[in-house]
Structure formats: structure tokens, C-alpha cells
C-alpha positions as CSV (number, residue, x, y, z in Angstrom):
1,S,-38.1,249.5,156.3
2,G,-40.9,249.6,154.1
3,R,-41.4,249.5,150.4
4,S,-43.6,250.5,148.1
5,F,-44.8,250.6,144.5
6,F,-43.3,253.1,141.6
7,N,-41.6,255.9,144.0
8,P,-41.5,259.3,141.2
9,S,-39.1,260.9,144.2
10,Q,-36.3,258.9,143.3
11,L,-36.6,260.0,139.1
12,Q,-32.9,262.1,139.9
13,H,-31.3,258.6,140.7
14,M,-32.8,256.9,137.7
15,P,-31.9,256.5,134.1
16,S,-32.6,258.9,131.9
17,V,-34.7,256.7,129.4
18,W,-37.9,254.8,131.1
19,T,-37.9,250.9,131.4
20,P,-40.3,248.6,132.6
21,E,-38.3,247.7,135.9
22,F,-39.1,251.7,137.1
23,S,-42.3,249.6,138.6
24,H,-40.3,247.0,141.0
25,F,-40.7,248.2,144.5
26,V,-38.2,250.5,146.3
27,F,-37.3,250.3,149.8
28,G,-37.7,253.4,152.0
29,K,-37.0,254.0,156.1
30,K,-39.4,253.7,158.8
31,G,-39.5,255.9,161.5
32,C,-38.3,255.2,165.3
33,T,-42.4,255.6,165.9
34,D,-43.6,253.1,163.7
35,I,-41.1,250.5,164.5
36,I,-42.1,250.9,168.9
37,C,-45.9,251.2,167.5
38,C,-45.4,248.1,165.6
39,V,-44.2,245.9,168.5
40,L,-46.8,247.4,170.9
41,F,-49.6,246.6,168.6
42,I,-47.9,243.3,168.6
43,V,-48.0,243.2,172.3
44,V,-51.0,244.5,173.4
45,I,-52.3,242.0,170.7
46,L,-50.7,238.8,172.7
47,G,-52.0,240.9,176.1
48,Y,-55.1,240.6,174.3
49,M,-55.2,237.1,173.5
50,A,-54.3,236.6,177.7
51,V,-56.9,238.5,178.9
52,G,-59.2,236.3,177.3
53,I,-57.3,233.0,178.1
54,L,-57.5,234.5,181.5
55,G,-61.1,235.3,181.5
56,K,-61.8,231.7,180.1
57,M,-59.8,230.6,182.7
58,G,-61.6,231.6,185.5
59,V,-64.6,230.6,184.3
60,L,-64.4,227.5,183.9
61,R,-62.8,227.3,187.7
62,T,-65.8,228.1,188.6
63,S,-68.0,227.0,185.7
64,H,-69.4,224.1,188.1
65,L,-70.5,226.0,190.6
66,S,-71.8,229.2,188.5
67,L,-74.3,227.2,186.9
68,R,-75.6,225.5,189.4
69,H,-76.5,228.3,191.5
70,L,-77.1,230.3,188.7
71,T,-80.8,227.3,188.4
72,F,-81.4,227.4,191.7
73,S,-81.7,231.4,191.9
74,L,-83.7,231.7,188.4
75,T,-85.9,229.0,190.2
76,H,-86.4,229.6,193.3
77,T,-86.3,233.7,192.9
78,Y,-89.1,236.3,191.8
79,S,-86.9,239.5,192.9
80,F,-86.2,242.4,190.3
81,H,-82.6,241.6,191.0
82,M,-80.7,240.6,188.1
83,C,-77.8,239.5,187.9
84,C,-74.4,239.8,186.0
85,C,-74.0,236.6,184.3
86,I,-77.7,236.4,183.7
87,Y,-77.5,239.8,181.9
88,F,-74.9,238.8,179.8
89,S,-76.1,235.5,178.7
90,L,-79.3,236.9,177.5
91,S,-77.7,239.7,176.0
92,L,-75.6,237.1,173.8
93,S,-78.4,235.0,173.2
94,L,-80.7,237.8,172.3
95,F,-77.4,239.0,169.5
96,L,-77.3,235.0,168.7
97,H,-81.3,234.9,167.6
98,S,-81.1,238.5,166.4
99,L,-78.3,237.3,163.8
100,T,-80.3,234.6,163.0
101,L,-83.6,236.2,162.2
102,L,-80.9,238.3,160.2
103,C,-79.5,235.5,158.4
104,S,-82.8,233.4,157.5
105,S,-84.8,237.1,156.5
106,L,-81.0,238.0,154.0
107,L,-81.8,234.4,152.5
108,S,-85.6,234.8,152.0
109,S,-84.3,238.0,150.1
110,L,-81.6,236.8,148.6
111,S,-82.8,237.5,145.0
112,A,-83.0,241.1,146.2
113,L,-79.4,241.2,147.6
114,V,-78.0,239.4,144.5
115,I,-79.8,242.5,142.6
116,A,-78.4,245.0,144.6
117,M,-74.9,244.0,144.0
118,V,-75.1,243.5,140.1
119,V,-76.4,247.2,140.5
120,S,-74.0,248.7,142.0
121,F,-71.2,246.9,140.2
122,L,-72.7,248.1,136.7
123,F,-73.2,251.9,138.1
124,L,-69.2,251.7,138.7
125,L,-68.2,250.2,135.9
126,L,-71.0,252.5,133.3
127,L,-69.2,255.5,135.3
128,R,-66.9,255.2,132.4
129,F,-68.6,256.2,129.7
130,I,-71.8,257.5,131.5
131,A,-69.8,260.1,134.8
132,P,-69.7,263.5,132.4
133,V,-73.7,263.1,131.6
134,M,-73.8,261.9,135.2
135,V,-71.9,264.5,137.1
136,W,-73.9,267.8,134.9
137,V,-77.2,266.5,134.7
138,L,-76.7,266.3,138.8
139,I,-74.9,269.7,138.8
140,F,-78.0,271.1,136.8
141,G,-80.4,269.4,138.8
142,V,-79.1,270.8,141.5
143,L,-79.3,274.4,140.3
144,A,-83.0,273.5,139.1
145,V,-84.1,272.8,142.4
146,G,-82.7,275.9,143.8
147,A,-83.9,278.1,141.4
148,Y,-87.3,276.2,142.0
149,G,-87.0,277.0,145.8
150,I,-86.3,280.8,144.7
151,Y,-89.3,281.1,142.4
152,H,-91.6,279.5,145.2
153,C,-90.4,281.6,147.9
154,W,-90.7,284.7,146.1
155,W,-94.2,283.4,145.4
156,E,-94.7,283.0,148.9
157,Y,-93.4,286.2,150.3
158,D,-95.7,287.8,147.2
159,N,-98.8,286.5,149.3
160,Y,-97.8,287.3,152.8
161,R,-96.7,290.6,151.4
162,K,-99.6,293.0,152.3
163,S,-100.4,291.2,155.6
164,T,-100.6,293.2,158.6
165,V,-98.8,290.5,161.0
166,S,-94.9,290.2,160.8
167,I,-92.6,288.5,162.8
168,T,-92.4,290.7,166.1
169,D,-96.0,290.1,166.5
170,I,-95.0,286.3,166.3
171,G,-92.4,286.4,169.0
172,F,-90.6,282.8,170.2
173,T,-92.8,280.1,170.1
174,T,-92.2,276.1,169.5
175,D,-95.2,276.1,166.7
176,I,-93.1,276.3,163.1
177,K,-95.8,276.3,161.3
178,L,-96.3,280.3,162.2
179,Y,-93.1,281.4,161.1
180,L,-94.1,280.1,157.8
181,Q,-96.7,282.8,157.4
182,V,-95.4,285.5,157.7
183,K,-93.3,287.6,155.1
184,E,-90.0,287.9,156.9
185,T,-89.5,284.3,157.0
186,W,-89.8,284.2,153.2
187,L,-88.1,286.8,152.2
188,A,-85.2,285.3,154.0
189,F,-85.8,282.0,152.9
190,L,-85.5,284.0,149.2
191,I,-82.2,285.9,150.6
192,I,-80.2,282.9,151.6
193,L,-81.4,280.8,148.2
194,S,-80.9,283.1,146.1
195,V,-77.0,283.9,147.7
196,V,-76.3,279.6,147.6
197,E,-77.6,280.3,143.6
198,G,-75.3,282.7,143.3
199,I,-72.3,280.7,144.6
200,L,-73.4,277.9,142.7
201,L,-72.9,279.4,139.7
202,L,-70.1,281.6,140.1
203,T,-68.3,278.1,141.0
204,L,-69.3,276.4,138.0
205,I,-68.5,279.0,135.5
206,F,-64.9,280.1,137.2
207,L,-64.4,276.1,138.4
208,R,-65.5,274.1,135.1
209,T,-61.8,272.8,134.7
210,R,-61.5,271.4,137.9
211,I,-64.9,269.9,137.5
212,L,-63.7,268.4,134.4
213,I,-61.2,266.9,136.4
214,A,-63.3,265.7,139.0
215,I,-64.9,263.8,136.1
216,A,-61.9,262.6,134.5
217,L,-60.9,261.1,138.0
218,I,-64.0,259.2,138.1
219,Q,-63.7,258.1,135.0
220,E,-59.9,256.9,135.2
221,S,-61.1,255.2,138.6
222,S,-63.9,253.4,137.3
223,K,-61.5,252.3,134.3
224,A,-59.3,251.0,137.2
225,V,-61.4,249.0,139.1
226,S,-62.5,247.6,135.8
227,H,-59.3,246.0,135.2
228,M,-59.1,244.8,139.3
229,M,-62.6,243.6,139.7
230,S,-61.2,241.6,143.1
231,T,-61.0,245.1,144.7
232,L,-64.6,245.2,144.7
233,F,-65.3,242.1,147.2
234,Y,-62.2,243.5,149.9
235,P,-65.1,244.7,152.1
236,L,-66.2,241.6,152.9
237,I,-62.4,240.8,154.2
238,T,-62.8,243.5,156.5
239,F,-66.3,242.6,157.7
240,V,-65.1,238.9,158.3
241,L,-62.4,241.0,160.1
242,L,-64.3,243.7,162.5
243,V,-66.9,240.4,163.3
244,V,-64.1,238.4,164.8
245,C,-62.5,241.4,166.9
246,V,-66.4,242.5,168.0
247,A,-66.8,238.6,168.8
248,Y,-63.9,238.3,170.7
249,W,-64.5,241.6,172.6
250,G,-67.9,240.1,173.7
251,I,-67.1,237.1,174.8
252,T,-64.0,238.8,176.6
253,A,-65.9,241.0,178.0
254,L,-68.8,238.2,179.1
255,Y,-65.4,235.9,180.0
256,L,-64.1,238.2,182.6
257,A,-67.7,239.4,183.8
258,T,-68.4,236.0,185.0
259,S,-65.2,235.1,186.2
260,G,-65.4,234.4,190.1
261,I,-67.4,232.1,192.4
262,P,-70.8,233.9,193.3
263,V,-72.0,235.4,196.2
264,Y,-75.7,234.7,197.5
265,K,-77.1,236.6,200.2
266,V,-80.5,235.8,202.3
267,V,-83.2,238.6,201.3
268,A,-87.0,239.3,202.7
269,L,-88.8,240.6,199.6
270,N,-91.4,242.1,202.0
271,S,-89.8,243.0,205.3
272,T,-93.0,243.9,206.7
273,R,-94.5,240.7,207.2
274,D,-94.0,238.1,210.1
275,N,-90.6,239.0,211.6
276,C,-88.7,239.6,208.3
277,G,-87.5,242.5,209.3
278,Q,-84.9,241.3,211.2
279,I,-83.3,239.9,208.2
280,S,-80.3,242.1,207.5
281,G,-79.4,240.7,203.9
282,N,-75.9,240.3,205.1
283,E,-75.8,236.3,206.2
284,T,-74.6,234.5,203.1
285,C,-76.7,231.3,201.9
286,D,-76.5,228.5,199.2
287,P,-79.2,228.3,196.6
288,Q,-78.4,224.0,197.2
289,T,-79.6,224.1,200.5
290,F,-81.2,227.2,201.5
291,Y,-85.3,226.2,200.6
292,N,-84.8,222.8,201.8
293,S,-83.6,224.2,204.9
294,T,-86.0,225.2,208.2
295,D,-83.3,228.3,209.4
296,Y,-85.8,230.6,207.6
297,S,-89.4,229.3,207.5
298,W,-90.3,231.8,210.1
299,C,-90.1,234.0,207.0
300,P,-92.0,233.2,204.1
301,S,-90.4,235.8,202.4
302,A,-87.1,235.1,202.6
303,R,-84.9,234.3,199.7
304,C,-81.5,233.1,198.3
305,I,-80.5,236.1,196.0
306,F,-77.2,236.1,194.0
307,I,-75.8,239.4,194.8
308,K,-72.5,239.6,192.5
309,Y,-69.1,237.6,192.1
310,N,-66.5,237.4,194.8
311,N,-63.9,240.3,194.3
312,E,-61.2,237.4,195.7
313,G,-58.0,236.4,194.1
314,L,-55.8,238.5,191.6
315,L,-58.0,238.5,188.3
316,Q,-61.5,239.6,190.7
317,R,-59.3,242.4,192.2
318,N,-58.2,243.6,188.7
319,L,-61.4,242.8,186.5
320,F,-62.3,246.8,185.8
321,N,-58.9,247.0,184.6
322,L,-59.1,244.1,181.8
323,Q,-62.5,245.4,181.0
324,I,-61.2,248.9,180.3
325,Y,-58.3,247.1,178.3
326,N,-60.6,244.9,176.6
327,V,-62.1,248.2,175.3
328,V,-58.8,249.7,174.3
329,A,-57.4,247.0,172.2
330,F,-60.8,246.5,170.7
331,L,-60.7,250.0,169.7
332,W,-57.2,249.7,168.4
333,C,-57.9,246.8,166.6
334,I,-61.2,247.6,164.9
335,N,-59.4,250.7,163.7
336,F,-56.3,248.7,162.5
337,V,-58.7,246.7,160.3
338,I,-60.2,249.5,158.8
339,A,-56.7,250.9,158.2
340,L,-55.5,247.2,156.7
341,G,-58.3,247.4,154.2
342,Q,-57.3,251.1,153.2
343,C,-53.8,251.1,152.6
344,S,-54.2,247.7,151.0
345,L,-56.7,249.1,148.2
346,A,-54.6,252.0,147.7
347,G,-51.5,250.0,147.1
348,A,-53.2,248.3,144.3
349,F,-55.3,251.3,142.4
350,A,-51.6,252.8,143.0
351,S,-50.2,250.1,140.8
352,Y,-52.9,250.9,138.5
353,Y,-51.5,254.6,138.0
354,W,-48.1,254.4,138.1
355,A,-48.7,251.6,135.2
356,L,-47.0,253.7,132.2
357,N,-48.5,251.1,129.1
358,K,-51.6,250.3,131.0
359,P,-52.6,247.8,131.0
360,S,-49.7,245.4,130.1
361,D,-47.5,247.2,132.9
362,I,-50.2,246.4,135.9
363,P,-49.5,243.1,138.2
364,T,-50.9,240.1,137.8
365,F,-52.7,240.1,141.5
366,P,-52.3,243.7,142.3
367,L,-54.3,243.5,145.7
368,S,-53.0,240.1,146.9
369,Q,-49.4,241.7,146.3
370,A,-50.4,244.5,148.0
371,F,-52.3,242.9,151.1
372,I,-49.0,240.8,151.6
373,R,-46.6,244.3,151.1
374,T,-49.0,246.1,153.7
375,L,-48.3,243.0,156.7
376,R,-45.0,243.1,155.7
377,Y,-43.4,246.9,155.4
378,H,-46.3,248.8,157.2
379,V,-47.6,247.2,160.1
380,G,-46.2,249.3,162.6
381,S,-47.3,252.8,160.5
382,L,-51.2,251.8,160.6
383,A,-51.0,250.6,164.0
384,F,-49.4,254.3,165.1
385,G,-52.0,255.7,163.5
386,A,-54.5,253.5,164.4
387,L,-53.7,254.6,168.1
388,I,-54.2,258.0,167.4
389,L,-57.6,257.2,166.2
390,T,-58.0,255.3,169.4
391,L,-57.0,258.1,171.7
392,I,-58.9,260.0,170.4
393,Q,-61.9,258.1,170.6
394,I,-61.4,256.9,174.0
395,V,-61.2,260.3,174.9
396,R,-64.8,261.0,173.5
397,I,-65.8,258.2,175.5
398,I,-64.8,259.8,178.6
399,L,-66.9,262.5,177.6
400,E,-69.7,260.7,176.9
401,Y,-69.6,259.1,180.4
402,L,-69.0,262.3,182.3
403,D,-71.5,263.9,180.8
404,H,-74.4,261.2,181.4
405,K,-73.1,260.9,184.8
406,T,-73.1,264.7,185.5
407,R,-76.4,265.9,183.2
408,A,-78.4,267.0,186.4
409,A,-75.6,268.0,188.3
410,L,-74.6,270.4,186.1
411,N,-75.7,273.9,185.4
412,P,-75.8,275.6,181.8
413,C,-72.8,277.1,181.6
414,S,-71.0,273.6,182.3
415,R,-73.1,272.0,180.2
416,F,-72.4,273.9,177.1
417,L,-68.7,273.6,178.0
418,M,-69.1,270.1,177.7
419,C,-71.4,270.2,174.6
420,C,-68.1,272.5,173.3
421,L,-65.8,269.8,174.3
422,K,-67.8,266.7,172.6
423,C,-68.2,269.0,169.5
424,C,-64.3,269.6,169.2
425,F,-63.3,265.9,169.9
426,W,-65.9,265.0,167.5
427,C,-64.1,267.3,164.6
428,L,-60.8,266.2,165.7
429,E,-61.9,262.8,165.1
430,K,-63.0,263.0,162.2
431,F,-59.6,265.3,161.0
432,I,-57.9,262.7,162.3
433,K,-60.2,259.8,159.7
434,F,-59.2,262.1,157.0
435,L,-55.7,262.6,157.4
436,N,-54.9,259.1,158.5
437,R,-56.9,258.2,155.0
438,N,-54.4,259.7,153.0
439,A,-51.4,259.0,155.0
440,Y,-52.2,255.3,154.0
441,I,-52.3,256.2,150.8
442,M,-49.0,258.2,150.5
443,I,-47.6,255.4,152.8
444,A,-48.7,252.6,149.8
445,I,-47.2,255.0,146.9
446,Y,-43.6,255.6,149.1
447,G,-43.9,253.3,152.0
448,K,-42.6,256.2,154.1
449,N,-43.3,256.3,158.0
450,F,-46.4,257.3,158.8
451,C,-45.6,261.0,160.0
452,V,-43.8,261.7,157.0
453,S,-46.6,260.1,154.3
454,A,-49.1,262.8,157.2
455,K,-47.3,265.7,156.8
456,N,-46.4,265.4,152.8
457,A,-50.5,264.3,152.3
458,F,-52.0,266.6,154.2
459,M,-49.3,269.5,152.4
460,L,-49.9,268.3,149.2
461,L,-54.1,268.2,149.4
462,M,-53.3,271.9,151.4
463,R,-51.7,273.3,148.1
464,N,-54.8,272.1,145.6
465,I,-57.5,272.5,148.6
466,V,-59.6,273.7,145.8
467,R,-59.0,270.8,143.4
468,V,-59.8,268.7,146.8
469,V,-63.2,270.3,147.6
470,V,-64.6,270.0,143.7
471,L,-63.4,266.9,143.5
472,D,-64.9,265.3,147.2
473,K,-67.6,267.3,146.9
474,V,-68.6,265.9,142.7
475,T,-67.7,262.2,144.0
476,D,-69.8,262.5,147.5
477,L,-72.7,263.6,144.7
478,L,-72.4,260.8,142.1
479,L,-71.9,258.3,144.5
480,F,-74.9,259.8,147.1
481,F,-77.0,259.2,143.9
482,G,-76.0,255.8,143.1
483,K,-77.0,254.4,146.3
484,L,-80.0,256.5,146.1
485,L,-80.5,254.4,143.1
486,V,-79.5,250.9,144.1
487,V,-81.6,251.3,147.9
488,G,-84.6,252.9,146.1
489,G,-85.1,250.5,143.1
490,V,-84.5,247.4,145.8
491,G,-86.6,249.0,147.9
492,K,-89.1,249.2,145.7
493,R,-89.0,245.6,144.0
494,A,-89.4,244.4,147.5
495,K,-91.5,246.8,149.4
496,R,-94.5,244.1,149.7
497,Q,-92.3,241.6,151.5
498,H,-92.3,240.9,155.1
499,N,-88.8,242.0,155.4
500,Y,-89.1,244.8,153.5
501,G,-86.4,246.6,156.1
502,V,-83.8,243.9,156.3
503,V,-84.0,244.1,152.4
504,V,-83.5,247.9,152.3
505,V,-80.7,247.9,155.2
506,G,-79.0,245.1,153.6
507,A,-79.3,247.2,150.0
508,Y,-77.6,250.0,151.9
509,L,-74.9,248.0,152.8
510,I,-73.6,246.5,150.2
511,A,-74.1,249.4,147.9
512,H,-71.5,251.2,150.7
513,G,-69.2,248.4,150.6
514,F,-69.0,248.5,146.8
515,F,-69.1,252.5,146.8
516,S,-66.4,252.6,149.7
517,V,-63.5,251.0,147.7
518,Y,-64.7,253.3,144.7
519,N,-64.4,256.5,146.9
520,M,-60.9,254.6,148.0
521,C,-60.2,254.4,144.3
522,V,-60.8,257.9,143.4
523,D,-59.2,259.2,146.7
524,T,-55.7,257.0,145.8
525,L,-55.9,257.9,142.0
526,F,-56.0,261.9,143.0
527,L,-53.5,261.7,144.8
528,C,-50.8,260.0,142.2
529,F,-52.4,262.7,139.9
530,L,-51.4,264.9,142.3
531,E,-48.1,264.2,142.7
532,D,-47.6,263.5,139.0
533,L,-48.6,267.1,138.5
534,E,-45.9,268.0,140.6
535,R,-43.3,265.8,140.0
536,H,-43.5,265.1,136.0
537,D,-43.0,267.8,133.2
538,G,-43.7,265.7,130.2
539,T,-39.9,264.6,129.2
540,V,-38.4,261.6,128.2
541,Q,-36.9,261.8,131.7
542,K,-40.4,262.5,133.4
543,P,-43.1,261.3,131.2
544,Y,-46.4,261.9,133.0
545,Y,-48.2,258.9,134.3
546,M,-52.0,260.7,133.8
547,S,-54.4,259.3,131.2
548,K,-54.9,261.2,127.8
549,N,-57.9,262.6,128.8
550,L,-56.6,264.4,131.6
551,M,-53.3,265.6,129.8
552,K,-56.2,267.2,126.9
553,I,-57.9,269.2,129.7
554,L,-54.3,270.4,131.4
555,N,-53.1,271.1,127.6
556,K,-50.0,268.4,128.9
557,K,-48.8,266.3,126.7
558,N,-45.9,263.6,127.2
559,R,-43.0,264.5,124.8
560,G,-40.1,262.3,122.9
561,P,-40.3,258.7,122.0
562,K,-42.9,258.0,124.7
563,N,-45.2,260.7,123.3
564,G,-48.5,259.6,123.9
565,K,-48.0,256.2,126.5
566,G,-50.0,257.2,129.1
567,K,-53.1,255.3,127.2
568,D,-56.6,255.6,128.5
């Protein structure tokens, strides 16, 4: 079973007068799929730990042999053959070295990254006051850029209008500059830009109320973040959990790849020299004694080369299956960690919206309560959503593998079908991520199972599709400008530093972390707003929970004794 914050759907079972105890949690039923996925996820995690332990035990059993044989192989072998353990060891060393360099660069550029964090933090808080101005400035800025583009296309078209060269004379060519020297190209650009500019103007005229709603929700999100400062630092928890998952996956893959006794065989580096052609490459050898013996003294180029790890034993015979299990469990864990963060943040921000008297009714530790509640009641629902996404990602990996292996053999028609499949599953993955995100918000609000939450979220958004599109685009435009401001400002300040690229990447990651929390806040408050609008009518029994600003835009108000309690 699950439990969530205040549940508007149960208003008919509540007293006729609102009381503070309505903000207590209520229980909701969980579906059998969520319970099964919860048990399955726990079993998979335990199996994942067992796979890592088995891989480590396999390495420890042969570590005294592997290390000694590997040393001899490196000392006396100069061929291009690379053993699997060398590859993984060098890769791990390179990763650790790169991580060390990155950390040292970040420490040397700590001041610039602190500035990026402060600017991102202030930008989100100031949106409470400057969001209307910034949104309208950005909208009219886009219209101004479009108007200039129309003017420039007309100017270029007028210059080439008297030219006798047409696009049919050029034909097909890879030189793009030739197309820019004919009037038909600029006429096409002029028509396209004019149509887009007209659509934007009509959208601005007919959807101005929805733009005002989007601005009000952005301001409300800034207020919510200001009351819950801890939510801005939650991405650090997600980052740490993701690093743990990636590290465990890499270490487990390394253990599995090197679990076994190494097999060495005699190989002639130059089979045309002397009698070296007699060496077939099937004779096994021991690198400890090979170079001290005279068995192959008649072939100066004979070497004892590492070939592979033996496949004897149950573990070695199932290494491929265990590696597949390692990848699947890794993807499932990664998607679950992301889902855990989204549901926890949604629960915290939902507690802000459903507090009638803000901020007095907001819980003391909303994020901590939402995180504990998610782990306690919603693991199965999150695991189910993460499993669906994982299966789609596995299909995409298989398609990429098949495309890589059969690229040279496929004809153009097959290549086209493969590209269509890859594109379809890419779109499907994006849609599932969008659906999961909103399903997790509904789970945090109502505590219902994943399928019901996903259906309710999707139907709610489809009933308000225009508002969804407007809010999404306005938020994207605003957050894009914010990222550009943070990254551009910090990058300009650190332009003369030797680690300029590290500073820019670090500033972008910081800005992305802050703005991802803000974006989750906007999405959560938007779904809460739509639920509030559909389920309540402003009476004493069903008061609106939205802010005064939103009620003013929609010409709505709370009537009765609690009139005006939806405070800013």
C-alpha cells in the first residue's frame, strides 16, 4: 500500500469545513504489478550483489597466478596482442587519472564554480520578481529576431532578383554557398520565416492568458524553492548514487572479465624466420619457465603470449550471461535512482501547493519526509516505471549493436528500415521518460500505483494540452536563457585560465542541477494546479489551493469564511 499528501479526490468523504488535519497523509491501494516489481527489484539487487561477489571470488582464486603471469607477459612480449585484463586495467587507470585531473582542475577553479552556483541560486530566487519581465522580453526578443530575419531575407532576395542564375542551373551540389547566391533560396527562407513569425504572433495574441498562467506558475515555483532551499542540493544525492552505480558496474565487469586462469600459448612473431613456421600456436606454455628453457631456442621470435582466460568451471562458462545481467541491472538501478529523485522532489513540492495557508501549513522537513515516504511506500511503483524504460533502452542497445555489425552488409532499403527502427525507439524512450516523470508526480500526490498514476497524468495533460505546450516552451526558453547566462558569465571570467573547458563544463553541470530541480517544481505545481482547477470550485467545502495571482488571472476566488486564504 502507499500513502501521499492531501488527496483532493477524497473531499466527498471529508467534513464540510476545512481543517488542518486534511494535510495529513492518506493511504492508497497499490496494484499487483507494483508489488511484483518491488519484490523483483529487490531480488535483482541481491542477485547483482551476488554477481559482484562471484566475480571478485573468481579473481581472488587466480590472482596469485594472474598477476605473476601478466608481469611476465608484459616483460617479455612485444606483440600487438592485448589481453582482456590489461585493457580493463589500463581503462580503469585512465579513468582514475582523468578523475584526479578533473578534481584538481575543479579545485583550482573553485571560485568560478562557486560563482556559477551563486548565480544559479540567485537567478531562481529572483524569478519570483523578474519572471514576467524576463518572459516578455525573451518572447519579444524572439519576435524581433524573426522580424530581422525576414528583413534580411527580403534584402538578399532583392539583391539577387535580377540575376539570371536560378536554382535549376545549380542542380544538386554539396557547396552550400552556391545555393545562397540564387533568389529562390532567399525567397523560400522569406516565406518560411514569415509563416513562423505569423504563427508566433497569433499564438501571442490568442494564448496570452495561458502565457500569464505559465508566468504565474514560474513565480510560484520560485516561491516554493525559496521555502525549500534543501531541494536545490538534492541533485548531489542523485549524483552520488549514480556514481556508486557506475563504479559498481565497472568493477563488476572488470571482475567478471578477469575471473579465470590465464591461458598462454607459444606464438612465433615472425613465422618466416628460421624454422618458426613449425610453431602452430596450439602449444601451451608457462611464462615463468618459458624464457629460461631451451625448448624453442631454434626460433628466436618465439614468445609465450597470453591468449585468454580459461572457460572451465560454471562461472567461466556463464561469463557472457553474467555480463548481460550486469548491464541490465545497471540500467535498472540508474533509472530507479533518477525516478527516486523525481518522486521525492515531487512529494516535497506537492506538499507546498496543497498547503492552504502558506507557509504555516508547509511541513517542517518536506524533502526528508517525501524521500522517506517514497522509499517506504513507492519503491514498487518507481521500479515498475524504471523497468519499462530499461527494457526500451535494452532494445535500443541491441539495435545499435546490430547496426554496427551489419552496416557493411545491409542494402540501402535495410539501412533505411534500421534507421526508422532506431528513430521510433528513440522517440518511444523520450515519451516514456515524459510519461514516467508525470506518473511519479501523481504517485507522490495520490499514492496510487504506477499504471493508474500514469493514466491519470496522461489524461489530465491531454485535457489541457495547450496549457502544457505553452508552459513547457516558456519554461524551456527561460531556463535556456538562465543556463546561457550562468555558463557564459563564468566562461567569460575564466577565459584566460588553462582549464577553461573544465570550468565551462562544471558551470553547466551546476546550472543544470539547479534548473532541473526548478523544472521539476514547475511540472509538479502545474499538475497540482490542473487537479485543483478540476476538482475544486472555491466553496467552503472545496476551496482553491492556488495562489491569489493564479485566481486573479482565471477570475476565480474562494468564497465563504476562508476567502482569500490561498496566499502568495
